[in-house]
Each structure stands twice: as C-alpha cells, then as structure tokens.
C-alpha positions as CSV (number, residue, x, y, z in Angstrom):
1,M,-11.6,6.5,-12.9
2,K,-13.5,4.7,-10.2
3,R,-16.9,5.9,-11.2
4,A,-16.6,5.1,-14.9
5,F,-13.9,2.5,-15.1
6,F,-14.8,0.2,-12.2
7,A,-18.6,0.5,-12.9
8,S,-18.0,-0.7,-16.4
9,L,-15.6,-3.4,-15.2
10,A,-18.3,-4.8,-13.0
11,L,-20.3,-5.8,-16.1
12,I,-17.5,-8.1,-17.2
13,A,-16.3,-9.2,-13.8
14,V,-19.6,-10.4,-12.6
15,G,-20.0,-12.6,-15.7
16,L,-16.5,-14.1,-15.0
17,M,-16.9,-14.9,-11.3
18,A,-17.7,-18.6,-12.0
19,G,-14.2,-19.2,-13.5
20,C,-12.3,-18.7,-16.8
21,G,-13.9,-16.9,-19.6
22,G,-13.4,-14.3,-22.4
23,G,-10.6,-15.9,-24.4
24,P,-10.8,-17.9,-27.6
25,S,-10.6,-21.2,-25.7
26,G,-12.7,-20.1,-22.7
27,C,-9.8,-18.6,-20.8
28,L,-9.1,-14.9,-20.9
29,L,-5.3,-15.3,-20.1
30,G,-4.9,-18.9,-21.2
31,C,-5.6,-22.1,-19.3
32,G,-2.5,-23.9,-18.0
33,G,-4.0,-26.5,-15.7
34,T,-5.1,-26.5,-12.1
35,P,-2.8,-24.4,-9.9
36,Q,-1.4,-26.3,-7.0
37,P,-2.2,-25.1,-3.4
38,N,1.3,-25.7,-2.2
39,A,2.1,-22.3,-3.8
40,L,0.6,-20.9,-0.6
41,N,2.5,-22.9,2.0
42,G,3.7,-21.7,5.4
43,Q,3.0,-18.9,7.9
44,Y,1.9,-15.5,6.5
45,A,1.4,-12.1,8.1
46,F,-1.1,-9.6,6.5
47,V,-2.2,-6.0,7.0
48,L,-5.2,-4.3,5.5
49,T,-6.8,-0.9,5.8
50,G,-9.9,0.8,4.3
51,F,-13.5,1.3,5.2
52,D,-16.7,-0.5,6.3
53,T,-20.1,0.0,4.7
54,N,-23.6,0.9,5.9
55,S,-26.8,-0.9,5.0
56,S,-27.1,0.8,1.7
57,G,-23.6,-0.2,0.7
58,A,-21.9,3.2,1.0
59,A,-18.4,3.3,2.5
60,V,-18.6,4.9,6.0
61,N,-16.1,4.2,8.7
62,P,-12.4,3.4,8.7
63,V,-11.3,-0.2,9.2
64,S,-7.8,-1.7,9.8
65,M,-6.7,-5.2,10.5
66,A,-3.5,-7.3,10.8
67,G,-2.9,-10.9,11.5
68,S,-1.2,-14.2,10.7
69,F,-2.3,-17.6,9.4
70,K,-0.7,-20.9,8.6
71,A,-1.4,-22.6,5.2
72,D,-0.6,-26.3,4.9
73,G,0.1,-26.3,1.2
74,L,-3.0,-28.6,0.7
75,G,-5.8,-26.0,0.8
76,H,-6.3,-25.6,4.5
77,I,-5.7,-22.7,7.0
78,T,-4.7,-24.5,10.2
79,A,-4.0,-21.8,12.7
80,G,-3.5,-18.1,13.2
81,K,-4.5,-14.8,14.9
82,V,-6.1,-11.6,13.6
83,D,-6.9,-8.2,15.1
84,V,-9.6,-6.0,13.6
85,N,-10.3,-2.3,14.4
86,D,-13.6,-1.2,12.9
87,N,-13.9,2.5,13.7
88,G,-12.4,2.0,17.2
89,T,-14.2,-1.2,18.0
90,Q,-11.8,-4.1,18.5
91,S,-12.4,-7.7,17.4
92,S,-9.9,-10.6,17.5
93,S,-9.5,-14.3,17.1
94,T,-6.7,-16.5,18.4
95,S,-7.5,-19.7,16.5
96,L,-8.0,-19.1,12.7
97,T,-9.0,-22.0,10.6
98,G,-10.4,-22.2,7.0
99,T,-9.7,-23.2,3.4
100,Y,-8.2,-21.7,0.3
101,A,-8.2,-22.3,-3.4
102,F,-6.6,-20.8,-6.5
103,D,-8.6,-19.4,-9.4
104,A,-9.2,-21.4,-12.5
105,N,-7.2,-19.6,-15.1
106,G,-4.0,-21.6,-14.6
107,L,-1.8,-18.7,-13.6
108,G,-1.6,-19.8,-10.0
109,A,-1.7,-16.2,-8.8
110,L,-5.2,-15.3,-7.6
111,V,-6.1,-17.1,-4.3
112,T,-9.3,-17.0,-2.2
113,V,-8.9,-17.6,1.5
114,A,-12.1,-18.3,3.5
115,L,-11.9,-18.5,7.3
116,T,-14.5,-20.7,8.9
117,N,-14.4,-19.2,12.5
118,S,-15.9,-15.9,13.5
119,V,-13.8,-13.0,14.7
120,G,-15.0,-11.2,17.8
121,T,-18.2,-9.2,17.1
122,L,-17.9,-9.3,13.3
123,S,-21.0,-10.5,11.7
124,H,-19.4,-12.9,9.2
125,P,-16.1,-14.9,9.0
126,L,-13.3,-13.1,7.1
127,Q,-12.6,-13.9,3.5
128,F,-9.7,-12.6,1.4
129,G,-8.7,-12.4,-2.3
130,I,-4.9,-12.6,-2.8
131,A,-2.6,-12.0,-5.8
132,L,0.4,-14.1,-4.9
133,Q,3.9,-13.9,-6.4
134,A,5.2,-17.1,-8.1
135,G,7.5,-18.0,-5.2
136,G,4.7,-17.7,-2.7
137,A,6.6,-15.3,-0.4
138,F,4.7,-12.1,-1.0
139,G,1.3,-11.0,-2.3
140,D,-1.4,-8.4,-2.4
141,I,-4.6,-8.9,-0.4
142,M,-8.1,-7.5,-0.1
143,S,-11.4,-8.4,1.7
144,L,-14.0,-10.5,-0.1
145,D,-16.1,-11.4,3.0
146,A,-19.8,-10.7,3.7
147,N,-18.9,-8.0,6.2
148,D,-18.5,-5.8,3.0
149,F,-15.2,-4.3,4.2
150,I,-13.5,-2.3,1.4
151,V,-10.0,-3.0,2.7
152,G,-6.7,-3.9,1.0
153,G,-3.0,-4.3,1.8
154,T,-0.2,-6.8,1.6
155,I,0.6,-10.4,2.8
156,Q,4.1,-11.8,3.3
157,Q,5.6,-15.1,4.4
158,Q,6.9,-15.0,7.9
159,N,10.3,-16.2,9.2
160,S,9.7,-17.7,12.7
161,S,13.4,-17.4,13.5
162,V,12.9,-13.6,14.0
163,F,10.1,-14.1,16.6
164,S,12.1,-12.6,19.5
165,L,13.1,-9.1,20.5
166,S,16.8,-10.0,20.2
167,S,16.3,-11.0,16.6
168,L,14.2,-7.9,15.8
169,A,16.6,-5.4,17.5
170,A,17.8,-3.0,14.8
171,D,17.2,0.5,13.3
172,Y,13.8,1.0,11.7
173,I,11.8,3.4,9.6
174,I,8.2,3.3,10.6
175,T,5.1,4.7,8.8
176,L,1.7,5.3,10.5
177,N,-1.4,5.9,8.3
178,G,-5.1,6.0,8.9
179,R,-7.4,8.0,11.2
180,N,-6.5,9.7,14.5
181,A,-9.5,11.1,16.3
182,A,-11.4,10.7,12.9
183,S,-8.8,13.0,11.2
184,P,-6.8,11.6,8.2
185,T,-3.3,11.3,9.6
186,S,0.1,10.2,8.4
187,A,3.3,10.0,10.5
188,L,6.8,9.0,9.5
189,G,9.8,8.4,11.7
190,R,12.6,6.2,12.8
191,F,13.9,4.5,15.9
192,T,16.4,2.0,17.3
193,L,14.9,-1.1,19.0
194,D,17.0,-3.0,21.6
195,A,16.7,-6.5,22.8
196,S,14.6,-5.5,25.8
197,G,11.9,-3.8,23.6
198,A,13.0,-0.2,24.4
199,G,13.0,2.3,21.5
200,T,15.7,4.9,21.4
201,N,16.8,7.6,19.0
202,V,13.1,8.2,18.1
203,I,12.2,10.9,15.6
204,F,8.7,11.6,14.2
205,D,7.1,13.9,11.7
206,R,3.3,14.0,11.5
207,S,0.7,15.4,9.1
208,I,-3.0,15.9,9.4
209,A,-5.1,16.7,6.3
210,G,-6.6,20.2,6.7
211,F,-4.6,21.0,9.8
212,G,-0.9,21.0,9.0
213,T,2.4,19.3,10.0
214,A,4.8,19.0,12.9
215,G,8.2,17.6,13.4
216,P,10.9,16.6,13.8
217,T,9.6,15.5,17.3
218,T,12.3,14.0,19.4
219,G,13.4,13.3,23.0
220,A,10.7,12.8,25.7
221,S,8.0,13.8,23.2
222,A,8.6,10.9,20.9
223,G,8.6,7.2,22.0
224,I,8.2,3.6,20.8
225,T,8.2,0.7,23.2
226,F,7.7,-3.0,22.4
227,A,6.3,-5.2,25.2
228,S,9.1,-7.1,26.9
229,T,7.4,-10.4,26.4
230,G,8.2,-10.2,22.7
231,P,6.3,-11.8,19.8
232,D,4.5,-15.2,20.3
233,S,4.5,-18.1,17.9
234,N,2.4,-16.1,15.4
235,G,4.9,-13.3,15.5
236,R,2.3,-11.2,17.4
237,G,3.3,-8.8,20.1
238,A,2.3,-5.4,21.6
239,L,3.9,-2.0,21.1
240,T,3.0,1.6,21.9
241,V,3.8,4.8,20.0
242,T,3.9,8.2,21.6
243,I,4.0,11.5,19.7
244,N,3.5,14.7,21.7
245,D,3.8,17.6,19.2
246,A,2.1,20.9,18.9
247,L,-0.2,19.8,16.1
248,A,-4.0,19.4,16.9
249,P,-5.7,17.0,17.0
250,A,-3.2,15.6,19.4
251,F,-1.7,12.2,19.0
252,G,-0.5,11.2,22.5
253,T,0.0,7.5,23.0
254,H,-1.5,4.8,20.8
255,N,-1.5,1.1,21.4
256,F,-0.8,-1.4,18.6
257,V,-0.5,-5.1,18.0
258,Y,2.4,-6.0,15.7
259,Y,3.2,-9.1,13.6
260,A,6.8,-9.8,12.9
261,I,7.5,-10.9,9.4
262,T,11.2,-11.1,8.6
263,A,14.3,-9.5,10.0
264,N,13.5,-6.5,7.7
265,R,9.8,-5.9,8.3
266,F,6.9,-5.9,10.8
267,V,3.3,-4.7,10.4
268,A,0.8,-3.5,13.1
269,V,-2.8,-2.4,13.7
270,E,-4.0,0.0,16.4
271,T,-5.9,-1.7,19.3
272,D,-7.5,1.2,21.1
273,S,-10.5,3.5,20.5
274,T,-8.3,6.5,19.7
275,G,-8.0,5.8,16.0
276,T,-7.6,3.2,13.3
277,M,-4.0,3.5,12.3
278,I,-1.8,0.8,10.8
279,A,1.9,0.8,11.1
280,D,4.6,-0.6,8.9
281,G,8.2,-1.0,10.0
282,S,11.2,-1.4,7.6
283,R,14.7,-2.1,8.8
284,Q,17.1,0.7,8.1
285,T,20.6,0.1,6.6
286,T,23.2,0.4,9.3
287,L,23.5,4.1,9.9
288,S,27.3,3.9,10.2
289,S,27.3,3.4,6.4
290,F,25.2,6.5,5.7
291,T,27.1,9.6,4.5
292,A,26.0,13.0,3.1
293,A,26.1,11.4,-0.3
294,T,23.8,8.5,0.6
295,V,20.9,10.7,-0.4
296,N,22.2,11.0,-4.0
297,T,20.4,8.9,-6.5
298,A,20.3,8.6,-10.3
299,G,16.6,7.9,-10.0
300,G,13.9,7.1,-7.4
301,V,10.2,6.6,-7.9
302,F,7.6,7.8,-5.5
303,G,3.9,7.2,-5.1
304,V,2.0,9.2,-2.6
305,A,-1.7,9.6,-1.8
306,G,-3.8,11.6,0.7
307,I,-7.0,13.6,1.2
308,D,-7.9,16.8,-0.7
309,T,-9.5,18.7,2.2
310,S,-11.6,21.0,0.0
311,A,-13.9,18.0,-0.8
312,S,-12.5,15.1,1.2
313,N,-11.6,13.3,-2.0
314,E,-8.6,11.2,-3.0
315,I,-5.5,12.9,-4.3
316,S,-2.6,10.9,-5.6
317,A,0.7,11.5,-7.4
318,V,3.5,9.4,-8.9
319,G,6.9,10.5,-10.2
320,Q,10.6,10.4,-10.4
321,F,12.8,11.9,-7.7
322,I,16.5,12.6,-8.4
323,I,19.0,14.1,-5.9
324,S,22.5,15.1,-6.8
325,G,25.3,16.9,-5.0
326,S,23.6,15.9,-1.7
327,N,21.5,19.1,-1.8
328,S,19.6,19.5,-5.1
329,A,16.6,17.6,-6.4
330,T,14.7,17.2,-9.7
331,L,11.1,16.1,-9.7
332,H,9.1,14.7,-12.7
333,F,5.5,13.8,-11.6
334,D,1.9,13.5,-12.5
335,F,-1.1,13.9,-10.2
336,N,-4.8,13.3,-10.0
337,D,-6.9,15.5,-7.6
338,N,-10.4,14.1,-7.9
339,G,-10.2,14.1,-11.7
340,N,-8.1,17.2,-12.0
341,N,-5.2,15.6,-13.8
342,V,-1.9,17.4,-14.5
343,G,1.4,16.2,-15.8
344,P,4.1,15.6,-16.4
345,I,5.4,18.4,-14.2
346,N,9.1,19.0,-14.3
347,L,10.7,21.0,-11.4
348,N,14.5,21.5,-11.1
349,N,17.1,22.8,-8.6
350,L,14.9,22.0,-5.5
351,P,16.8,22.5,-2.2
352,V,17.4,19.3,-0.2
353,A,18.8,18.9,3.3
354,F,19.8,15.4,4.6
355,D,21.0,14.1,8.0
356,P,23.0,10.9,7.6
357,T,22.9,10.3,11.3
358,S,19.1,9.6,11.1
359,G,18.4,9.1,7.4
360,R,15.9,12.0,7.6
361,G,15.8,14.6,4.8
362,T,13.6,17.5,3.6
363,I,12.9,18.9,0.2
364,A,11.5,22.3,-0.7
365,V,9.3,22.1,-3.8
366,A,8.8,25.6,-5.4
367,S,5.4,25.7,-7.0
368,G,4.7,22.1,-5.8
369,F,1.3,22.8,-4.2
370,S,0.1,24.8,-7.1
371,N,1.0,21.9,-9.3
372,G,-1.0,19.4,-7.2
373,L,1.8,18.1,-4.9
374,F,3.2,20.0,-1.9
375,D,5.6,22.8,-1.3
376,S,7.6,20.8,1.2
377,A,8.1,17.2,2.1
378,V,10.0,15.0,4.6
379,F,11.6,11.7,3.6
380,Y,13.3,9.0,5.6
381,L,15.7,6.6,3.9
382,T,16.1,2.9,4.6
383,A,18.9,2.8,2.1
384,S,20.1,4.9,-0.7
385,G,17.2,5.9,-2.9
386,T,14.7,3.8,-0.9
387,G,12.4,4.9,1.9
388,F,9.2,6.8,2.5
389,V,7.8,10.3,1.9
390,L,5.5,12.5,3.9
391,D,3.6,15.7,3.1
392,A,5.1,18.6,5.1
393,E,2.8,21.3,3.8
394,P,2.0,23.8,6.6
395,G,-1.6,24.7,7.7
396,T,-4.8,23.9,6.1
397,N,-3.2,23.1,2.7
398,N,-1.8,19.9,4.2
399,R,-3.3,16.7,2.7
400,A,-1.4,14.1,4.7
401,M,0.0,12.7,1.5
402,A,2.3,9.8,2.2
403,G,3.8,6.9,0.4
404,T,6.9,5.0,-0.8
405,L,10.2,6.0,-2.4
406,S,11.9,3.2,-4.4
407,S,15.3,3.1,-6.0
408,Q,15.0,3.1,-9.7
409,S,17.0,0.8,-12.0
410,G,17.1,-0.4,-15.6
411,S,17.7,2.9,-17.4
412,P,17.4,3.4,-20.3
413,F,13.8,2.2,-19.9
414,A,12.0,0.2,-22.6
415,L,9.3,-2.4,-23.0
416,S,12.0,-5.0,-22.2
417,T,12.0,-3.6,-18.7
418,I,8.4,-4.8,-18.1
419,P,8.2,-8.1,-20.1
420,G,6.8,-10.5,-17.5
421,Q,3.7,-11.2,-15.4
422,M,3.2,-8.9,-12.5
423,I,0.8,-8.6,-9.5
424,L,-0.9,-5.4,-8.5
425,R,-3.0,-3.8,-5.7
426,T,-4.8,-0.6,-4.9
427,R,-6.9,0.7,-2.1
428,S,-8.2,4.2,-1.4
429,S,-7.5,6.7,1.3
430,S,-10.8,8.6,1.0
431,V,-14.2,7.3,2.1
432,N,-15.7,9.2,-0.8
433,D,-13.6,7.1,-3.3
434,A,-13.4,3.7,-1.6
435,L,-12.3,0.7,-3.6
436,T,-9.9,-2.2,-3.4
437,W,-8.4,-4.2,-6.2
438,V,-5.8,-7.1,-6.4
439,G,-4.8,-9.1,-9.5
440,T,-2.3,-9.8,-12.2
441,I,-1.0,-8.1,-15.2
442,A,0.2,-10.6,-17.9
443,P,2.0,-9.9,-21.1
444,T,0.5,-11.2,-24.4
445,T,2.3,-12.3,-27.5
446,T,2.3,-8.7,-28.7
447,P,5.0,-6.6,-27.1
448,G,3.6,-3.8,-25.0
449,V,0.1,-5.3,-24.8
450,Y,-1.1,-6.7,-21.5
451,A,-4.1,-8.5,-20.0
452,F,-5.5,-8.0,-16.5
453,D,-7.1,-10.6,-14.2
454,I,-8.5,-9.1,-11.0
455,D,-10.6,-9.3,-7.8
456,E,-12.3,-6.0,-6.9
457,R,-14.8,-4.4,-4.5
458,F,-16.4,-0.9,-4.5
459,P,-19.7,0.8,-3.6
460,T,-21.8,1.8,-6.6
461,T,-25.3,3.0,-7.3
462,A,-25.2,1.9,-11.0
463,F,-25.2,-1.8,-10.2
464,G,-26.9,-1.9,-6.8
465,S,-25.6,-0.8,-3.5
466,F,-22.4,-2.7,-3.5
467,T,-20.2,-4.6,-6.0
468,T,-17.8,-7.5,-5.5
469,A,-16.3,-9.3,-8.5
470,A,-13.8,-12.1,-8.5
471,D,-11.5,-13.4,-11.3
472,G,-12.6,-10.8,-13.8
473,G,-10.4,-9.8,-16.7
474,F,-9.9,-7.5,-19.7
475,S,-7.3,-7.6,-22.4
476,G,-5.8,-5.3,-25.1
477,N,-4.2,-2.9,-22.7
478,T,-1.4,-1.1,-24.5
479,V,1.7,0.9,-23.5
480,L,1.5,4.0,-25.7
481,N,4.9,5.4,-24.8
482,L,7.7,5.0,-22.4
483,D,10.3,7.7,-21.7
484,P,13.8,6.0,-21.6
485,S,15.2,8.4,-19.0
486,T,12.4,9.0,-16.5
487,G,10.6,5.7,-16.9
488,R,7.3,7.5,-17.4
489,G,4.8,5.8,-19.6
490,T,1.2,5.8,-20.5
491,L,-1.1,2.8,-20.7
492,S,-4.3,2.7,-22.7
493,I,-7.3,0.6,-21.5
494,P,-9.4,0.9,-24.7
495,F,-12.5,-1.0,-23.5
496,F,-13.1,1.7,-20.9
497,G,-11.5,4.6,-22.7
498,A,-9.1,4.9,-19.7
499,T,-5.5,6.2,-19.6
500,E,-3.0,5.4,-16.9
501,V,0.3,7.1,-16.2
502,F,3.0,4.9,-14.7
503,Y,6.7,5.2,-13.6
504,V,8.9,2.2,-13.9
505,I,10.8,1.3,-10.8
506,G,12.7,-1.7,-12.1
507,A,12.2,-5.0,-13.8
508,N,8.4,-5.7,-13.9
509,Q,7.8,-3.2,-11.1
510,M,6.0,0.2,-11.3
511,V,3.5,2.6,-9.7
512,F,0.6,4.2,-11.7
513,I,-2.5,6.4,-11.4
514,D,-5.5,7.0,-13.6
515,V,-5.5,10.2,-15.6
516,T,-8.5,9.7,-17.8
517,P,-10.2,13.1,-18.5
518,G,-13.4,13.3,-16.5
519,G,-12.6,9.9,-14.9
520,G,-12.7,11.1,-11.3
521,S,-10.3,10.3,-8.6
522,S,-7.6,7.7,-8.6
523,P,-5.8,5.7,-5.9
524,L,-2.2,4.5,-6.2
525,F,-1.7,1.3,-8.0
526,F,1.4,-0.7,-7.0
527,V,2.8,-3.3,-9.4
528,S,5.5,-5.8,-8.4
529,P,7.0,-8.8,-10.2
530,F,5.1,-12.1,-10.2
C-alpha cells in the first residue's frame, strides 16, 4: 500500500497544502468557517515513535519522544517540556513556546503546532500535525518539522490534579515498544504503584523479533520504580524498568521519563543510550473485581503489528477475538505480511488460560503462524475485553507483534455504527516501510461513502527523496460490505485502486489494514470518534 497508495496520494496532497481544494466550491469536505483555536486549550501530553532520515531522505534510525505543552486557546504554546531520543542520543527542552493554527477546511480537526525554540542538539524546532477530536481532549499526532522525523503517536489533555504519586498510585498494565540494543522489541506487563513510587506485583513478558519470547518474569527479575520526587507541574517524572529474563539481547534496567496524563494513563520515553523504547501505562480495573469469567467477551477487536524477520518488513493483523467459558477462543482475522495478504481466517476452539489475580492470559493458536499471525500469544486485561496483546511465538519465528485489544459493542454491525466524523492515525514499525499519517474520515451525504483529509510523511524516490504533505484529501471511499456479527468490512479507495479491511470496535471506531493485491506492506490504522 505505501509504495503505490502514498506515492499517488502525494500528487494530490502537495497541490492541497495551501488550503482547501478539490470540492465543487473549493473545499474538499465542505467549508464551514474558520475553526476556533480554543478547541486546543489546556495542557497536553504527547508521545511519538518512528524513525529519523539520512541526507537522501531514507528512514534510518529509531526515534522516540514524549512531552507536554500548554495551549492558551488563542493560538499560542506558552510552556512545556519535551524529551527526544534519536537512536540513543538524548535532547530535551524545559521551556517550550510556539504557535498553532487549524487547517482551512472548516472541520476544526487538523491542527499544526510549530515550536519556536530549539530542543537540545536537534537541528530544527519541532513541528507537529494533529487530528483533534471535537471536544479537544484527545488526538493523533505526527511530526511535520524540518528534522524530517517520520514519527507518530497520540496527544491527550492532562489533568493536573493527578500530578502526584499518591494520585497515580494504582494497578497498571504497561506496554513497551521500540528498539532494545537495536533489536525490535515489545514487552507487556503489569504492576502496582504505591504512593512512594515503589512498584510491586510486577510481571513482564518480552518478545524480540527473530529471537523469541520470555515470561512471565516476576520477583527480583522484574521491577518498576518511580522516582520519589513524583511528577512536576508538566506531569513529568522519572521511572526505571528492569527485566532480567533468559532472552537475548538482554534487557536489564532502562531509564524513562514519564508524563502523567489522567488517573488512567501515563506515557514515557527512554532516556538512556540502551534503546529507544516508549512506554504506555493504562490503569487496570481493581483486581478484586476480576474473576475467571472476566476474560469472557462476546467480541473484542485486536490490532497488532511487528517485524517480519525474513526481510525486516512490516507485518500487521486485525481481527475479532471472542472468549467463552473462560477457556476457549475464536479468532477471525486478516493479515498483511509485506504484501502477502490473507483473510479472513477463522480459527475455533483455541485453548485459553487466564489468571484473574493478575489479569494475564495466554492463548494457543493452532495454525496461527502458518496463517500469518502467531501460534501463541499473551494478553493482559485492563478490564473485561480490553487490554493489550503480545506475540509469544518461540524462537526465530517471533516477530514482536504487539497491539491493542478493545471491547467490541454495537452488534449487529451496520453502516449506522459508523455514521459520523472520525480521526485516524498510523505509523510504521519497520524502517523499510516508514510512514506516518494523521487526519479525519468524514461521512458524505451518501451512506457508506467517506472523504479523507490528512497530513502525511514518508520517504519516496518517485517524488524526490522525501515527501511531506499537509491538508490533503480524497473522496469517494466506499464501504463495500460489513459483516453484522464480526464487524469485519472492506473499504474501497477507488482513486488508488486500494482495498482496506477493517473491524468495527464500536460507534465510529475501528482498526484497519491495507490488503490491496501487490500493494506492499501496511501499518495499522487506528480510527476513533471525532
């Protein structure tokens, strides 16, 4: 998809960078007046990951960053902090300032934030493109700066009332993703944080693409500690993660800077030269409410991505995950392994084991690896049907596939489940397939037909060494079918001859991948309500 779809999109997007265009009245999605900057108002934490580029524009090294800024609702960034890890080299700033403006299409969703101060040793100030939800509390974010970082992630409004260890103290599921000693690595675990910053009841599972998996790692071999000083006025604090398992390359202890967001979430970026991991912590429902039946769900949607170690290319999969009787699962899924697209695959009566005292479970997937997924996986639940999934394939077949599990609602699924405007994001796991994309999906007056408005960045040889396009759009994208029981549908993008497979999570929320024949690899696309 990236090689054909995004190269073609650049032809349109570059022509639209100056503002609205493409529609009958000069606006692709309709002009509704100038968006107001107070839609971005308050203190926001962000986390991004991806790659930097060399002088020829090719993606090369892993990059991760996290930070916080304050928007005054009048187009100004007045304060903040940011930490950047570019292939183990650290840069930071403790006094962010800048400006921001919404795009010209009247939707009030796409925002460009331009910082005016430099960040450590970076050559240019940071600049971001953001697809913001209508309420202004959550959005998708990517880099648009002249450093040519191909990075993307999320941005979320912070609640300063949680900027203390006593307020953050709770049970958490934590995910770690990125590079450890240059190896694509994903880890998944849980811990209990107390008011002093100590982490107890720590469990970790870890996967390294091409090497294998280890876990559960517990006791003295697994640790999380938050610095006792707690978060500052930006929600910023320090933490360490220790995993001493039998898997090589070893993990050991990694240092992070975290940014507290709400009572339910924090994000973090690694601040040492060992790797370029990012971390995401989600509060876990009180474990006393977990039972053996907590794992049961009428439907959950997963989206996972990793690295195909045979060629170091992106591999991604989306699907539906149903567990019944506390010990048996059904999977319906589609995958893309660097253009090798298969689906839907239906696998039944898969053994599941679940521990309600930790929220950790395992699933054995017969014929999973041969069908593009994995033969075994680990999952941790934050609540019933919701959590995170990790590839537990042993040995060199491991691809460090990791991602989200979301409780599914709205069955029987129909076009009425996805009638509204949505925001979306993507970013790649593989340096060979690097790209980022944030934007909106808007319904048209014809049911099942949608228009896209996006910012994007990717390396390409077809249009020069590097392509960045802002506020570009394309319309006429049509849902071809939608299964009422699984929520699986296909979306046609006729201008590019592209086909996407999506699974509906709930109202105006889904995940999808590209499955265009001969279209190359595909990252995960996450779609959430506007």
